[in-house]
C-alpha positions, 0 to 999 in steps of 0.5 A: 096894747100900742096904740094904732099908728097910721100914715097917710101920704098924698102926692103934691100936685101928682100929675104935675109934679110927674110931668116935671121930674120926667122932663128934669130927670129924663128928658134933660129940661131946665124948665121945673113946671112946679116953679111957675104957673102951670096946669096939666089940663084935658084936651079942650078940642075933645072936651076934656078941657078941665084942669088935672093939677096946678102948680103952686103959682097957679094956684095963686091966681086962684086956679083950682083943680077940676074947673074948666081950662077957659076959665083958668085962662081967664085967672091967668092968660100966660098959664102954660097948660100940658097934656095928661100921659097915663102910662108915665103916671102909672109908672111914678105911682108903682115907684111911690108904693115900692117905696112905701112898702119898704116901711110898712107891712101893711100899704092900701093904694087908695088912689094913685097918689095917695095910700094909707100906712099902717105903722103900728109896732114898725115905726119905732125902728125909725124913732117916733112916728112924726121921725118915721113920717119925715123919713118917708117924705125925705126918701121919696123926695130924693130918689124919685124927684117929688114931694109928698104930705104925711099925715100921722094919726092913730086912725085912717080919718085923721091921717087923711086930715092931717096931710091936708093941713099944709102943703108941699112937703110937709109933715102934719100929726092929727091925734085926738087930743089935737082935734079941737086945735087943729081940725075944729076951726076949719070950714066944714067944706075941708072935711072928708066926705063933704062935698059941695051939696052937703056944705050947702046943706050944712051952711043952711043948718048954720053949720060952717066949722068943722067943730061946729058939725061936731057939736050938732045935734045928730038927730038933726043931722039925720033928718036933714042928711039921712045916714050920711048925717051921722057918718060925718058927724063922727068923722067931726069928732075924729072917729073912725074904725076902718082899717088900712086893707092890704088886699083891694076887695073885690069890685062891688060895681063895673062901670065907664063913662065918656066926655063926647067931643059933640053934644048928642042931640038923637037917641040914635048918637047917644046910644051908639056912644052907650054901646061902645061903653058897654063893650068895655064894661061886658069885657071887664065883667067877663074878665072878673067871671062876674055878673051884675044885676043892676045897671044905671045910666048917667046922663051931662047935659050941656049945661052941666045937669046931671041925672042918673036912672037905675034898672034891676035886670030879670037875671045877673048878666055879663052879655055887653048885647043885654047891657046895651039894650038895658042902657038905651032904655034907661036913656030913653026914660031919663032924656029930657031932649036937651043936648048931652055931653057926657054920658056913663054906665054903671052897674052893681049887685055883682055876683061870681059866675056860677058854672051853670046859669038858671035861665029864664024859660024860653031865653036859653038859645038866644042867651046862648049866642049872644054869650057865644058872640061875646066870648070869641070877641073876647078871645079874638081881641085879647089875641090881637088887639082891641081893634082887631074886632069892631061893629061895623057902625063904628067904622067911620065914627069919631067914637071908639068902639070901645070908649070911656075911661082914659083916651088912648092918646093919653096913655103914651108919653110922647115928648119929640115935640115937648118944649122942656127947656 
């Protein structure tokens, strides 16, 4: 039986690269955003002011993805900022995936700008695994104009780690016999699934490199990090049994969130936002013909402190009004009275919607009315557009009646006033 060969392909600075290529190839611009200090960033005025992608020259100033625009401008006052346009990114991502499917029958899209390919039994058509990876890299660059990194290994974890070793426009291998030399010397924070909080805990245990984590006592890790400690111990040793999945698994949860253009300082204003979020979540549940049994509310305060609280529903549901009631209760139980900048709603305990629902005693007429309202609203919005029907409370509100996710102004590519020279 031949050894598994897995590729992980990651677009270099995806959003910024796609903006740059569009300006150069479609708009006829002469300035390449990838060659100057530049970043794609959200709208500061609407509280989405974080760096989403950065150029290599911007990186030299210490600018990091996820940091506030204000902080980035302190590091590099001449930083050029461009707004995100997500429908452009969807188009670029689809073209990227189409090329990958030419090379492998099994492609798992991991995110908008990265994917896994199971090349077992197929990469030999192009020579060695490294040669096949180089061919994919060159094809994407030549046909689409942007660059990728390709990681090559025998499992998904090591392939992903390999693709991150050095950027941009590179191919790297990381097979099990290369782990000690290539992966173990790296800071533990660079291991997949090791975030900031886990890094701090590992540092407190004297574990600073991936190699030290790999050789740590699993019992010690479990005592301090529970099951997550055992998982990252396996990862540090290059162990990962997950398969490349061609089919996307059914949703295990539905959610939505938004950063508000102002701080919410009352129950009423926060619940106004939560209702808009529940509108979108409820419509998605009904579209997929599923019910949720658990609702969670996330709160991020003005000082960026985060809290989450969840509850089990009496019955699984897809009814917007029930979701709103649960979200409002969770908020009231969790809120400490401080200004809130970001709210989120997440559902889990997802089950297929049965043909006939079991209804709590005395609740049938009320539930049937709510279901009829939701079904009618969905039909009207599907036929005439999302804004054809909205609750009166949103008529003069700064909050979109179906809020969260990607704002509408970011979805439309309008470069009429963009300087592409």
